[in-house]
PDB file of N, H, CA, C and O in Angstrom:
ATOM      1  N   MET A   1     -23.713   1.152 -10.173  1.00  0.00           N
ATOM      2  CA  MET A   1     -22.894   0.135  -9.564  1.00  0.00           C
ATOM      3  C   MET A   1     -21.408   0.467  -9.681  1.00  0.00           C
ATOM      4  O   MET A   1     -20.607   0.081  -8.830  1.00  0.00           O
ATOM      5  N   LYS A   2     -21.050   1.186 -10.746  1.00  0.00           N
ATOM      6  H   LYS A   2     -21.701   1.500 -11.437  1.00  0.00           H
ATOM      7  CA  LYS A   2     -19.638   1.506 -10.944  1.00  0.00           C
ATOM      8  C   LYS A   2     -19.106   2.390  -9.808  1.00  0.00           C
ATOM      9  O   LYS A   2     -17.965   2.232  -9.376  1.00  0.00           O
ATOM     10  N   TRP A   3     -19.942   3.319  -9.330  1.00  0.00           N
ATOM     11  H   TRP A   3     -20.869   3.446  -9.681  1.00  0.00           H
ATOM     12  CA  TRP A   3     -19.492   4.194  -8.240  1.00  0.00           C
ATOM     13  C   TRP A   3     -19.233   3.394  -6.972  1.00  0.00           C
ATOM     14  O   TRP A   3     -18.326   3.721  -6.207  1.00  0.00           O
ATOM     15  N   LEU A   4     -20.025   2.345  -6.742  1.00  0.00           N
ATOM     16  H   LEU A   4     -20.762   2.079  -7.363  1.00  0.00           H
ATOM     17  CA  LEU A   4     -19.831   1.511  -5.558  1.00  0.00           C
ATOM     18  C   LEU A   4     -18.497   0.759  -5.652  1.00  0.00           C
ATOM     19  O   LEU A   4     -17.772   0.650  -4.663  1.00  0.00           O
ATOM     20  N   ARG A   5     -18.184   0.250  -6.828  1.00  0.00           N
ATOM     21  H   ARG A   5     -18.773   0.339  -7.631  1.00  0.00           H
ATOM     22  CA  ARG A   5     -16.907  -0.428  -7.036  1.00  0.00           C
ATOM     23  C   ARG A   5     -15.749   0.557  -6.838  1.00  0.00           C
ATOM     24  O   ARG A   5     -14.769   0.242  -6.162  1.00  0.00           O
ATOM     25  N   ASN A   6     -15.867   1.735  -7.424  1.00  0.00           N
ATOM     26  H   ASN A   6     -16.663   1.991  -7.973  1.00  0.00           H
ATOM     27  CA  ASN A   6     -14.811   2.743  -7.275  1.00  0.00           C
ATOM     28  C   ASN A   6     -14.653   3.178  -5.819  1.00  0.00           C
ATOM     29  O   ASN A   6     -13.536   3.409  -5.355  1.00  0.00           O
ATOM     30  N   PHE A   7     -15.759   3.289  -5.109  1.00  0.00           N
ATOM     31  H   PHE A   7     -16.666   3.101  -5.487  1.00  0.00           H
ATOM     32  CA  PHE A   7     -15.725   3.640  -3.691  1.00  0.00           C
ATOM     33  C   PHE A   7     -14.973   2.571  -2.896  1.00  0.00           C
ATOM     34  O   PHE A   7     -14.133   2.890  -2.055  1.00  0.00           O
ATOM     35  N   GLY A   8     -15.279   1.313  -3.167  1.00  0.00           N
ATOM     36  H   GLY A   8     -15.961   1.053  -3.850  1.00  0.00           H
ATOM     37  CA  GLY A   8     -14.587   0.213  -2.497  1.00  0.00           C
ATOM     38  C   GLY A   8     -13.106   0.169  -2.842  1.00  0.00           C
ATOM     39  O   GLY A   8     -12.272  -0.069  -1.969  1.00  0.00           O
ATOM     40  N   LEU A   9     -12.777   0.396  -4.101  1.00  0.00           N
ATOM     41  H   LEU A   9     -13.455   0.590  -4.810  1.00  0.00           H
ATOM     42  CA  LEU A   9     -11.369   0.409  -4.501  1.00  0.00           C
ATOM     43  C   LEU A   9     -10.611   1.551  -3.850  1.00  0.00           C
ATOM     44  O   LEU A   9      -9.452   1.392  -3.466  1.00  0.00           O
ATOM     45  N   PHE A  10     -11.263   2.712  -3.723  1.00  0.00           N
ATOM     46  H   PHE A  10     -12.204   2.841  -4.035  1.00  0.00           H
ATOM     47  CA  PHE A  10     -10.627   3.841  -3.048  1.00  0.00           C
ATOM     48  C   PHE A  10     -10.278   3.481  -1.606  1.00  0.00           C
ATOM     49  O   PHE A  10      -9.152   3.703  -1.162  1.00  0.00           O
ATOM     50  N   TRP A  11     -11.250   2.922  -0.873  1.00  0.00           N
ATOM     51  H   TRP A  11     -12.165   2.741  -1.234  1.00  0.00           H
ATOM     52  CA  TRP A  11     -10.998   2.598   0.522  1.00  0.00           C
ATOM     53  C   TRP A  11      -9.983   1.479   0.673  1.00  0.00           C
ATOM     54  O   TRP A  11      -9.189   1.491   1.614  1.00  0.00           O
ATOM     55  N   TYR A  12      -9.992   0.514  -0.235  1.00  0.00           N
ATOM     56  H   TYR A  12     -10.636   0.504  -1.000  1.00  0.00           H
ATOM     57  CA  TYR A  12      -8.984  -0.545  -0.202  1.00  0.00           C
ATOM     58  C   TYR A  12      -7.595   0.053  -0.379  1.00  0.00           C
ATOM     59  O   TYR A  12      -6.679  -0.260   0.382  1.00  0.00           O
ATOM     60  N   ASP A  13      -7.435   0.922  -1.389  1.00  0.00           N
ATOM     61  H   ASP A  13      -8.179   1.177  -2.007  1.00  0.00           H
ATOM     62  CA  ASP A  13      -6.139   1.545  -1.642  1.00  0.00           C
ATOM     63  C   ASP A  13      -5.738   2.467  -0.498  1.00  0.00           C
ATOM     64  O   ASP A  13      -4.559   2.551  -0.155  1.00  0.00           O
ATOM     65  N   PHE A  14      -6.707   3.158   0.093  1.00  0.00           N
ATOM     66  H   PHE A  14      -7.665   3.090  -0.186  1.00  0.00           H
ATOM     67  CA  PHE A  14      -6.413   4.085   1.188  1.00  0.00           C
ATOM     68  C   PHE A  14      -5.974   3.341   2.449  1.00  0.00           C
ATOM     69  O   PHE A  14      -5.038   3.765   3.127  1.00  0.00           O
ATOM     70  N   ILE A  15      -6.644   2.238   2.763  1.00  0.00           N
ATOM     71  H   ILE A  15      -7.405   1.894   2.213  1.00  0.00           H
ATOM     72  CA  ILE A  15      -6.344   1.513   4.002  1.00  0.00           C
ATOM     73  C   ILE A  15      -5.168   0.555   3.806  1.00  0.00           C
ATOM     74  O   ILE A  15      -4.235   0.547   4.609  1.00  0.00           O
ATOM     75  N   ILE A  16      -5.208  -0.233   2.769  1.00  0.00           N
ATOM     76  H   ILE A  16      -5.966  -0.226   2.117  1.00  0.00           H
ATOM     77  CA  ILE A  16      -4.153  -1.207   2.538  1.00  0.00           C
ATOM     78  C   ILE A  16      -2.924  -0.525   1.944  1.00  0.00           C
ATOM     79  O   ILE A  16      -1.805  -0.762   2.399  1.00  0.00           O
ATOM     80  N   GLY A  17      -3.118   0.306   0.951  1.00  0.00           N
ATOM     81  H   GLY A  17      -4.027   0.499   0.582  1.00  0.00           H
ATOM     82  CA  GLY A  17      -2.015   1.042   0.342  1.00  0.00           C
ATOM     83  C   GLY A  17      -1.003   0.125  -0.313  1.00  0.00           C
ATOM     84  O   GLY A  17      -1.368  -0.839  -0.987  1.00  0.00           O
ATOM     85  N   ASP A  18       0.270   0.429  -0.112  1.00  0.00           N
ATOM     86  H   ASP A  18       0.566   1.212   0.435  1.00  0.00           H
ATOM     87  CA  ASP A  18       1.332  -0.344  -0.747  1.00  0.00           C
ATOM     88  C   ASP A  18       1.704  -1.594   0.032  1.00  0.00           C
ATOM     89  O   ASP A  18       2.212  -2.555  -0.547  1.00  0.00           O
ATOM     90  N   ASP A  19       1.459  -1.597   1.334  1.00  0.00           N
ATOM     91  H   ASP A  19       1.047  -0.817   1.805  1.00  0.00           H
ATOM     92  CA  ASP A  19       1.920  -2.717   2.149  1.00  0.00           C
ATOM     93  C   ASP A  19       0.795  -3.210   3.057  1.00  0.00           C
ATOM     94  O   ASP A  19       0.379  -2.511   3.980  1.00  0.00           O
ATOM     95  N   TRP A  20       0.316  -4.402   2.790  1.00  0.00           N
ATOM     96  H   TRP A  20       0.653  -4.970   2.040  1.00  0.00           H
ATOM     97  CA  TRP A  20      -0.781  -4.958   3.573  1.00  0.00           C
ATOM     98  C   TRP A  20      -0.342  -5.286   4.997  1.00  0.00           C
ATOM     99  O   TRP A  20      -1.180  -5.391   5.893  1.00  0.00           O
ATOM    100  N   ARG A  21       0.971  -5.449   5.215  1.00  0.00           N
ATOM    101  H   ARG A  21       1.651  -5.364   4.487  1.00  0.00           H
ATOM    102  CA  ARG A  21       1.469  -5.802   6.548  1.00  0.00           C
ATOM    103  C   ARG A  21       1.194  -4.686   7.556  1.00  0.00           C
ATOM    104  O   ARG A  21       0.884  -4.953   8.717  1.00  0.00           O
ATOM    105  N   VAL A  22       1.309  -3.443   7.108  1.00  0.00           N
ATOM    106  H   VAL A  22       1.561  -3.227   6.165  1.00  0.00           H
ATOM    107  CA  VAL A  22       1.055  -2.305   7.999  1.00  0.00           C
ATOM    108  C   VAL A  22      -0.417  -2.292   8.402  1.00  0.00           C
ATOM    109  O   VAL A  22      -0.738  -2.110   9.577  1.00  0.00           O
ATOM    110  N   ALA A  23      -1.306  -2.484   7.438  1.00  0.00           N
ATOM    111  H   ALA A  23      -1.045  -2.632   6.484  1.00  0.00           H
ATOM    112  CA  ALA A  23      -2.738  -2.512   7.750  1.00  0.00           C
ATOM    113  C   ALA A  23      -3.065  -3.661   8.699  1.00  0.00           C
ATOM    114  O   ALA A  23      -3.837  -3.483   9.641  1.00  0.00           O
ATOM    115  N   ALA A  24      -2.489  -4.826   8.463  1.00  0.00           N
ATOM    116  H   ALA A  24      -1.861  -4.971   7.698  1.00  0.00           H
ATOM    117  CA  ALA A  24      -2.734  -5.976   9.339  1.00  0.00           C
ATOM    118  C   ALA A  24      -2.191  -5.719  10.736  1.00  0.00           C
ATOM    119  O   ALA A  24      -2.827  -6.082  11.725  1.00  0.00           O
ATOM    120  N   GLY A  25      -1.020  -5.095  10.827  1.00  0.00           N
ATOM    121  H   GLY A  25      -0.503  -4.800  10.023  1.00  0.00           H
ATOM    122  CA  GLY A  25      -0.445  -4.772  12.130  1.00  0.00           C
ATOM    123  C   GLY A  25      -1.307  -3.817  12.924  1.00  0.00           C
ATOM    124  O   GLY A  25      -1.480  -3.982  14.132  1.00  0.00           O
ATOM    125  N   VAL A  26      -1.845  -2.823  12.251  1.00  0.00           N
ATOM    126  H   VAL A  26      -1.705  -2.689  11.270  1.00  0.00           H
ATOM    127  CA  VAL A  26      -2.723  -1.861  12.925  1.00  0.00           C
ATOM    128  C   VAL A  26      -3.998  -2.557  13.391  1.00  0.00           C
ATOM    129  O   VAL A  26      -4.471  -2.318  14.502  1.00  0.00           O
ATOM    130  N   VAL A  27      -4.553  -3.419  12.539  1.00  0.00           N
ATOM    131  H   VAL A  27      -4.169  -3.614  11.636  1.00  0.00           H
ATOM    132  CA  VAL A  27      -5.774  -4.147  12.906  1.00  0.00           C
ATOM    133  C   VAL A  27      -5.528  -5.044  14.110  1.00  0.00           C
ATOM    134  O   VAL A  27      -6.456  -5.304  14.877  1.00  0.00           O
ATOM    135  N   ILE A  28      -4.315  -5.517  14.293  1.00  0.00           N
ATOM    136  H   ILE A  28      -3.562  -5.306  13.670  1.00  0.00           H
ATOM    137  CA  ILE A  28      -4.001  -6.371  15.442  1.00  0.00           C
ATOM    138  C   ILE A  28      -3.679  -5.544  16.683  1.00  0.00           C
ATOM    139  O   ILE A  28      -4.169  -5.851  17.770  1.00  0.00           O
ATOM    140  N   VAL A  29      -2.859  -4.493  16.539  1.00  0.00           N
ATOM    141  H   VAL A  29      -2.461  -4.244  15.656  1.00  0.00           H
ATOM    142  CA  VAL A  29      -2.342  -3.766  17.700  1.00  0.00           C
ATOM    143  C   VAL A  29      -3.384  -2.858  18.348  1.00  0.00           C
ATOM    144  O   VAL A  29      -3.467  -2.800  19.574  1.00  0.00           O
ATOM    145  N   VAL A  30      -4.173  -2.155  17.553  1.00  0.00           N
ATOM    146  H   VAL A  30      -4.106  -2.202  16.556  1.00  0.00           H
ATOM    147  CA  VAL A  30      -5.132  -1.214  18.138  1.00  0.00           C
ATOM    148  C   VAL A  30      -6.155  -1.931  19.031  1.00  0.00           C
ATOM    149  O   VAL A  30      -6.368  -1.491  20.161  1.00  0.00           O
ATOM    150  N   PRO A  31      -6.793  -3.014  18.573  1.00  0.00           N
ATOM    151  CA  PRO A  31      -7.694  -3.723  19.495  1.00  0.00           C
ATOM    152  C   PRO A  31      -6.979  -4.327  20.699  1.00  0.00           C
ATOM    153  O   PRO A  31      -7.547  -4.394  21.789  1.00  0.00           O
ATOM    154  N   LEU A  32      -5.738  -4.767  20.509  1.00  0.00           N
ATOM    155  H   LEU A  32      -5.277  -4.712  19.623  1.00  0.00           H
ATOM    156  CA  LEU A  32      -4.968  -5.313  21.614  1.00  0.00           C
ATOM    157  C   LEU A  32      -4.758  -4.265  22.708  1.00  0.00           C
ATOM    158  O   LEU A  32      -4.929  -4.549  23.894  1.00  0.00           O
ATOM    159  N   VAL A  33      -4.389  -3.064  22.300  1.00  0.00           N
ATOM    160  H   VAL A  33      -4.250  -2.833  21.337  1.00  0.00           H
ATOM    161  CA  VAL A  33      -4.199  -1.982  23.271  1.00  0.00           C
ATOM    162  C   VAL A  33      -5.534  -1.596  23.906  1.00  0.00           C
ATOM    163  O   VAL A  33      -5.588  -1.299  25.099  1.00  0.00           O
ATOM    164  N   TYR A  34      -6.605  -1.598  23.120  1.00  0.00           N
ATOM    165  H   TYR A  34      -6.561  -1.839  22.150  1.00  0.00           H
ATOM    166  CA  TYR A  34      -7.923  -1.286  23.660  1.00  0.00           C
ATOM    167  C   TYR A  34      -8.322  -2.292  24.741  1.00  0.00           C
ATOM    168  O   TYR A  34      -8.778  -1.905  25.817  1.00  0.00           O
ATOM    169  N   VAL A  35      -8.152  -3.569  24.455  1.00  0.00           N
ATOM    170  H   VAL A  35      -7.782  -3.883  23.581  1.00  0.00           H
ATOM    171  CA  VAL A  35      -8.519  -4.612  25.427  1.00  0.00           C
ATOM    172  C   VAL A  35      -7.656  -4.494  26.682  1.00  0.00           C
ATOM    173  O   VAL A  35      -8.150  -4.646  27.799  1.00  0.00           O
ATOM    174  N   ALA A  36      -6.368  -4.223  26.491  1.00  0.00           N
ATOM    175  H   ALA A  36      -5.966  -4.100  25.584  1.00  0.00           H
ATOM    176  CA  ALA A  36      -5.478  -4.065  27.647  1.00  0.00           C
ATOM    177  C   ALA A  36      -5.922  -2.880  28.501  1.00  0.00           C
ATOM    178  O   ALA A  36      -5.965  -2.984  29.727  1.00  0.00           O
ATOM    179  N   ALA A  37      -6.251  -1.759  27.867  1.00  0.00           N
ATOM    180  H   ALA A  37      -6.217  -1.675  26.871  1.00  0.00           H
ATOM    181  CA  ALA A  37      -6.705  -0.586  28.615  1.00  0.00           C
ATOM    182  C   ALA A  37      -8.044  -0.852  29.301  1.00  0.00           C
ATOM    183  O   ALA A  37      -8.285  -0.366  30.406  1.00  0.00           O
ATOM    184  N   HIS A  38      -8.900  -1.609  28.658  1.00  0.00           N
ATOM    185  H   HIS A  38      -8.705  -2.004  27.760  1.00  0.00           H
ATOM    186  CA  HIS A  38     -10.201  -1.930  29.242  1.00  0.00           C
ATOM    187  C   HIS A  38     -10.050  -2.777  30.508  1.00  0.00           C
ATOM    188  O   HIS A  38     -10.882  -2.712  31.412  1.00  0.00           O
ATOM    189  N   HIS A  39      -8.986  -3.567  30.560  1.00  0.00           N
ATOM    190  H   HIS A  39      -8.309  -3.620  29.825  1.00  0.00           H
ATOM    191  CA  HIS A  39      -8.727  -4.409  31.728  1.00  0.00           C
ATOM    192  C   HIS A  39      -7.789  -3.747  32.736  1.00  0.00           C
ATOM    193  O   HIS A  39      -7.303  -4.401  33.658  1.00  0.00           O
ATOM    194  N   GLY A  40      -7.537  -2.457  32.560  1.00  0.00           N
ATOM    195  H   GLY A  40      -7.932  -1.926  31.811  1.00  0.00           H
ATOM    196  CA  GLY A  40      -6.750  -1.711  33.528  1.00  0.00           C
ATOM    197  C   GLY A  40      -5.243  -1.787  33.339  1.00  0.00           C
ATOM    198  O   GLY A  40      -4.491  -1.343  34.207  1.00  0.00           O
ATOM    199  N   ILE A  41      -4.790  -2.338  32.226  1.00  0.00           N
ATOM    200  H   ILE A  41      -5.400  -2.699  31.521  1.00  0.00           H
ATOM    201  CA  ILE A  41      -3.355  -2.423  31.955  1.00  0.00           C
ATOM    202  C   ILE A  41      -2.927  -1.172  31.203  1.00  0.00           C
ATOM    203  O   ILE A  41      -3.554  -0.791  30.214  1.00  0.00           O
ATOM    204  N   ASN A  42      -1.874  -0.542  31.663  1.00  0.00           N
ATOM    205  H   ASN A  42      -1.365  -0.852  32.466  1.00  0.00           H
ATOM    206  CA  ASN A  42      -1.369   0.671  31.028  1.00  0.00           C
ATOM    207  C   ASN A  42      -0.458   0.269  29.876  1.00  0.00           C
ATOM    208  O   ASN A  42       0.734   0.040  30.080  1.00  0.00           O
ATOM    209  N   ALA A  43      -1.011   0.181  28.663  1.00  0.00           N
ATOM    210  H   ALA A  43      -1.979   0.367  28.497  1.00  0.00           H
ATOM    211  CA  ALA A  43      -0.246  -0.309  27.513  1.00  0.00           C
ATOM    212  C   ALA A  43      -0.171   0.730  26.400  1.00  0.00           C
ATOM    213  O   ALA A  43      -0.067   0.370  25.228  1.00  0.00           O
ATOM    214  N   TRP A  44      -0.220   2.004  26.748  1.00  0.00           N
ATOM    215  H   TRP A  44      -0.304   2.296  27.701  1.00  0.00           H
ATOM    216  CA  TRP A  44      -0.164   3.052  25.728  1.00  0.00           C
ATOM    217  C   TRP A  44       1.146   2.999  24.950  1.00  0.00           C
ATOM    218  O   TRP A  44       1.178   3.363  23.774  1.00  0.00           O
ATOM    219  N   TRP A  45       2.211   2.559  25.578  1.00  0.00           N
ATOM    220  H   TRP A  45       2.185   2.264  26.534  1.00  0.00           H
ATOM    221  CA  TRP A  45       3.538   2.513  24.981  1.00  0.00           C
ATOM    222  C   TRP A  45       3.628   1.495  23.852  1.00  0.00           C
ATOM    223  O   TRP A  45       4.559   1.532  23.047  1.00  0.00           O
ATOM    224  N   LEU A  46       2.655   0.584  23.796  1.00  0.00           N
ATOM    225  H   LEU A  46       1.899   0.554  24.449  1.00  0.00           H
ATOM    226  CA  LEU A  46       2.673  -0.433  22.756  1.00  0.00           C
ATOM    227  C   LEU A  46       2.413   0.164  21.365  1.00  0.00           C
ATOM    228  O   LEU A  46       2.960  -0.324  20.377  1.00  0.00           O
ATOM    229  N   LEU A  47       1.595   1.199  21.279  1.00  0.00           N
ATOM    230  H   LEU A  47       1.150   1.595  22.082  1.00  0.00           H
ATOM    231  CA  LEU A  47       1.290   1.793  19.982  1.00  0.00           C
ATOM    232  C   LEU A  47       2.508   2.425  19.307  1.00  0.00           C
ATOM    233  O   LEU A  47       2.752   2.131  18.137  1.00  0.00           O
ATOM    234  N   PRO A  48       3.293   3.286  19.989  1.00  0.00           N
ATOM    235  CA  PRO A  48       4.463   3.837  19.296  1.00  0.00           C
ATOM    236  C   PRO A  48       5.501   2.779  18.926  1.00  0.00           C
ATOM    237  O   PRO A  48       6.163   2.896  17.895  1.00  0.00           O
ATOM    238  N   ILE A  49       5.646   1.752  19.757  1.00  0.00           N
ATOM    239  H   ILE A  49       5.108   1.657  20.595  1.00  0.00           H
ATOM    240  CA  ILE A  49       6.584   0.678  19.432  1.00  0.00           C
ATOM    241  C   ILE A  49       6.086  -0.092  18.203  1.00  0.00           C
ATOM    242  O   ILE A  49       6.873  -0.448  17.326  1.00  0.00           O
ATOM    243  N   ALA A  50       4.791  -0.341  18.148  1.00  0.00           N
ATOM    244  H   ALA A  50       4.152  -0.051  18.860  1.00  0.00           H
ATOM    245  CA  ALA A  50       4.222  -1.046  16.999  1.00  0.00           C
ATOM    246  C   ALA A  50       4.365  -0.224  15.725  1.00  0.00           C
ATOM    247  O   ALA A  50       4.671  -0.772  14.666  1.00  0.00           O
ATOM    248  N   VAL A  51       4.148   1.079  15.817  1.00  0.00           N
ATOM    249  H   VAL A  51       3.900   1.523  16.678  1.00  0.00           H
ATOM    250  CA  VAL A  51       4.298   1.943  14.639  1.00  0.00           C
ATOM    251  C   VAL A  51       5.739   1.900  14.144  1.00  0.00           C
ATOM    252  O   VAL A  51       5.975   1.772  12.942  1.00  0.00           O
ATOM    253  N   ALA A  52       6.696   2.003  15.044  1.00  0.00           N
ATOM    254  H   ALA A  52       6.505   2.106  16.021  1.00  0.00           H
ATOM    255  CA  ALA A  52       8.108   1.949  14.655  1.00  0.00           C
ATOM    256  C   ALA A  52       8.455   0.595  14.041  1.00  0.00           C
ATOM    257  O   ALA A  52       9.166   0.535  13.038  1.00  0.00           O
ATOM    258  N   ALA A  53       7.964  -0.483  14.630  1.00  0.00           N
ATOM    259  H   ALA A  53       7.387  -0.435  15.445  1.00  0.00           H
ATOM    260  CA  ALA A  53       8.253  -1.823  14.108  1.00  0.00           C
ATOM    261  C   ALA A  53       7.615  -2.025  12.738  1.00  0.00           C
ATOM    262  O   ALA A  53       8.247  -2.568  11.831  1.00  0.00           O
ATOM    263  N   LEU A  54       6.366  -1.592  12.585  1.00  0.00           N
ATOM    264  H   LEU A  54       5.853  -1.152  13.321  1.00  0.00           H
ATOM    265  CA  LEU A  54       5.699  -1.729  11.292  1.00  0.00           C
ATOM    266  C   LEU A  54       6.383  -0.897  10.219  1.00  0.00           C
ATOM    267  O   LEU A  54       6.502  -1.334   9.074  1.00  0.00           O
ATOM    268  N   LEU A  55       6.831   0.295  10.580  1.00  0.00           N
ATOM    269  H   LEU A  55       6.734   0.650  11.510  1.00  0.00           H
ATOM    270  CA  LEU A  55       7.561   1.132   9.630  1.00  0.00           C
ATOM    271  C   LEU A  55       8.865   0.460   9.221  1.00  0.00           C
ATOM    272  O   LEU A  55       9.217   0.455   8.041  1.00  0.00           O
ATOM    273  N   ALA A  56       9.579  -0.104  10.180  1.00  0.00           N
ATOM    274  H   ALA A  56       9.293  -0.100  11.138  1.00  0.00           H
ATOM    275  CA  ALA A  56      10.844  -0.787   9.877  1.00  0.00           C
ATOM    276  C   ALA A  56      10.617  -1.981   8.955  1.00  0.00           C
ATOM    277  O   ALA A  56      11.383  -2.198   8.016  1.00  0.00           O
ATOM    278  N   VAL A  57       9.579  -2.746   9.216  1.00  0.00           N
ATOM    279  H   VAL A  57       8.956  -2.570   9.979  1.00  0.00           H
ATOM    280  CA  VAL A  57       9.275  -3.900   8.366  1.00  0.00           C
ATOM    281  C   VAL A  57       8.923  -3.438   6.957  1.00  0.00           C
ATOM    282  O   VAL A  57       9.405  -4.006   5.977  1.00  0.00           O
ATOM    283  N   SER A  58       8.094  -2.419   6.854  1.00  0.00           N
ATOM    284  H   SER A  58       7.702  -1.958   7.650  1.00  0.00           H
ATOM    285  CA  SER A  58       7.679  -1.918   5.550  1.00  0.00           C
ATOM    286  C   SER A  58       8.860  -1.385   4.752  1.00  0.00           C
ATOM    287  O   SER A  58       8.986  -1.681   3.564  1.00  0.00           O
ATOM    288  N   VAL A  59       9.717  -0.611   5.383  1.00  0.00           N
ATOM    289  H   VAL A  59       9.614  -0.371   6.348  1.00  0.00           H
ATOM    290  CA  VAL A  59      10.894  -0.073   4.700  1.00  0.00           C
ATOM    291  C   VAL A  59      11.847  -1.197   4.313  1.00  0.00           C
ATOM    292  O   VAL A  59      12.428  -1.162   3.228  1.00  0.00           O
ATOM    293  N   GLY A  60      12.016  -2.186   5.172  1.00  0.00           N
ATOM    294  H   GLY A  60      11.543  -2.214   6.053  1.00  0.00           H
ATOM    295  CA  GLY A  60      12.872  -3.325   4.860  1.00  0.00           C
ATOM    296  C   GLY A  60      12.379  -4.108   3.655  1.00  0.00           C
ATOM    297  O   GLY A  60      13.170  -4.512   2.802  1.00  0.00           O
ATOM    298  N   VAL A  61      11.078  -4.320   3.586  1.00  0.00           N
ATOM    299  H   VAL A  61      10.436  -3.991   4.278  1.00  0.00           H
ATOM    300  CA  VAL A  61      10.503  -5.048   2.446  1.00  0.00           C
ATOM    301  C   VAL A  61      10.733  -4.267   1.157  1.00  0.00           C
ATOM    302  O   VAL A  61      11.130  -4.843   0.143  1.00  0.00           O
ATOM    303  N   GLU A  62      10.488  -2.972   1.192  1.00  0.00           N
ATOM    304  H   GLU A  62      10.166  -2.505   2.015  1.00  0.00           H
ATOM    305  CA  GLU A  62      10.688  -2.152  -0.005  1.00  0.00           C
ATOM    306  C   GLU A  62      12.163  -2.076  -0.395  1.00  0.00           C
ATOM    307  O   GLU A  62      12.481  -2.066  -1.584  1.00  0.00           O
ATOM    308  N   ALA A  63      13.061  -2.022   0.576  1.00  0.00           N
ATOM    309  H   ALA A  63      12.802  -2.030   1.542  1.00  0.00           H
ATOM    310  CA  ALA A  63      14.497  -1.981   0.273  1.00  0.00           C
ATOM    311  C   ALA A  63      14.934  -3.283  -0.395  1.00  0.00           C
ATOM    312  O   ALA A  63      15.693  -3.262  -1.365  1.00  0.00           O
ATOM    313  N   ARG A  64      14.453  -4.419   0.127  1.00  0.00           N
ATOM    314  H   ARG A  64      13.837  -4.436   0.914  1.00  0.00           H
ATOM    315  CA  ARG A  64      14.779  -5.700  -0.499  1.00  0.00           C
ATOM    316  C   ARG A  64      14.231  -5.780  -1.914  1.00  0.00           C
ATOM    317  O   ARG A  64      14.895  -6.277  -2.823  1.00  0.00           O
ATOM    318  N   ARG A  65      13.017  -5.288  -2.089  1.00  0.00           N
ATOM    319  H   ARG A  65      12.477  -4.884  -1.350  1.00  0.00           H
ATOM    320  CA  ARG A  65      12.389  -5.309  -3.416  1.00  0.00           C
ATOM    321  C   ARG A  65      13.177  -4.428  -4.388  1.00  0.00           C
ATOM    322  O   ARG A  65      13.383  -4.810  -5.539  1.00  0.00           O
ATOM    323  N   ALA A  66      13.613  -3.264  -3.936  1.00  0.00           N
ATOM    324  H   ALA A  66      13.446  -2.954  -3.000  1.00  0.00           H
ATOM    325  CA  ALA A  66      14.385  -2.359  -4.795  1.00  0.00           C
ATOM    326  C   ALA A  66      15.737  -2.974  -5.141  1.00  0.00           C
ATOM    327  O   ALA A  66      16.176  -2.894  -6.288  1.00  0.00           O
ATOM    328  N   ARG A  67      16.401  -3.588  -4.163  1.00  0.00           N
ATOM    329  H   ARG A  67      16.044  -3.653  -3.231  1.00  0.00           H
ATOM    330  CA  ARG A  67      17.682  -4.246  -4.426  1.00  0.00           C
ATOM    331  C   ARG A  67      17.518  -5.386  -5.423  1.00  0.00           C
ATOM    332  O   ARG A  67      18.347  -5.561  -6.316  1.00  0.00           O
ATOM    333  N   SER A  68      16.463  -6.148  -5.269  1.00  0.00           N
ATOM    334  H   SER A  68      15.790  -6.005  -4.544  1.00  0.00           H
ATOM    335  CA  SER A  68      16.207  -7.271  -6.167  1.00  0.00           C
ATOM    336  C   SER A  68      15.941  -6.773  -7.585  1.00  0.00           C
ATOM    337  O   SER A  68      16.444  -7.352  -8.548  1.00  0.00           O
ATOM    338  N   THR A  69      15.169  -5.724  -7.719  1.00  0.00           N
ATOM    339  H   THR A  69      14.760  -5.254  -6.937  1.00  0.00           H
ATOM    340  CA  THR A  69      14.871  -5.157  -9.027  1.00  0.00           C
ATOM    341  C   THR A  69      16.130  -4.589  -9.662  1.00  0.00           C
ATOM    342  O   THR A  69      16.353  -4.754 -10.861  1.00  0.00           O
ATOM    343  N   ARG A  70      16.949  -3.924  -8.867  1.00  0.00           N
ATOM    344  H   ARG A  70      16.768  -3.790  -7.893  1.00  0.00           H
ATOM    345  CA  ARG A  70      18.177  -3.327  -9.380  1.00  0.00           C
ATOM    346  C   ARG A  70      19.141  -4.400  -9.851  1.00  0.00           C
ATOM    347  O   ARG A  70      19.757  -4.251 -10.907  1.00  0.00           O
ATOM    348  N   SER A  71      19.287  -5.481  -9.092  1.00  0.00           N
ATOM    349  H   SER A  71      18.787  -5.602  -8.234  1.00  0.00           H
ATOM    350  CA  SER A  71      20.220  -6.542  -9.478  1.00  0.00           C
ATOM    351  C   SER A  71      19.702  -7.307 -10.700  1.00  0.00           C
ATOM    352  O   SER A  71      20.504  -7.820 -11.481  1.00  0.00           O
ATOM    353  N   THR A  72      18.411  -7.393 -10.878  1.00  0.00           N
ATOM    354  H   THR A  72      17.760  -6.976 -10.243  1.00  0.00           H
ATOM    355  CA  THR A  72      17.846  -8.070 -12.034  1.00  0.00           C
ATOM    356  C   THR A  72      18.076  -7.254 -13.296  1.00  0.00           C
ATOM    357  O   THR A  72      18.324  -7.817 -14.362  1.00  0.00           O
ATOM    358  N   ARG A  73      17.996  -5.931 -13.183  1.00  0.00           N
ATOM    359  H   ARG A  73      17.795  -5.474 -12.317  1.00  0.00           H
ATOM    360  CA  ARG A  73      18.212  -5.076 -14.348  1.00  0.00           C
ATOM    361  C   ARG A  73      19.654  -5.104 -14.824  1.00  0.00           C
ATOM    362  O   ARG A  73      19.902  -4.944 -16.019  1.00  0.00           O
ATOM    363  N   ARG A  74      20.601  -5.299 -13.942  1.00  0.00           N
ATOM    364  H   ARG A  74      20.400  -5.430 -12.971  1.00  0.00           H
ATOM    365  CA  ARG A  74      22.021  -5.276 -14.302  1.00  0.00           C
ATOM    366  C   ARG A  74      22.431  -6.498 -15.122  1.00  0.00           C
ATOM    367  O   ARG A  74      23.356  -6.420 -15.930  1.00  0.00           O
ATOM    368  N   THR A  75      21.756  -7.609 -14.922  1.00  0.00           N
ATOM    369  H   THR A  75      21.004  -7.673 -14.265  1.00  0.00           H
ATOM    370  CA  THR A  75      22.162  -8.829 -15.628  1.00  0.00           C
ATOM    371  C   THR A  75      21.497  -8.979 -16.951  1.00  0.00           C
ATOM    372  O   THR A  75      21.742  -9.957 -17.658  1.00  0.00           O
TER     373      THR A  75
END
């Protein structure tokens, strides 16, 4: 049973990683683009925009967290 738990933890860490927002964004955007393409809408451009937006959000969250940690250590 321990290997099953470790297997699940590996996949959780691999998919979710440090920021759950990126994983949630991918889970939302990829099916959205698939459905759009299935209905004949040319929405390939949505994926690179979503990747850039998710990266910006993730970096912004980490920058705020680092600033907060740094300011807490100084006081």
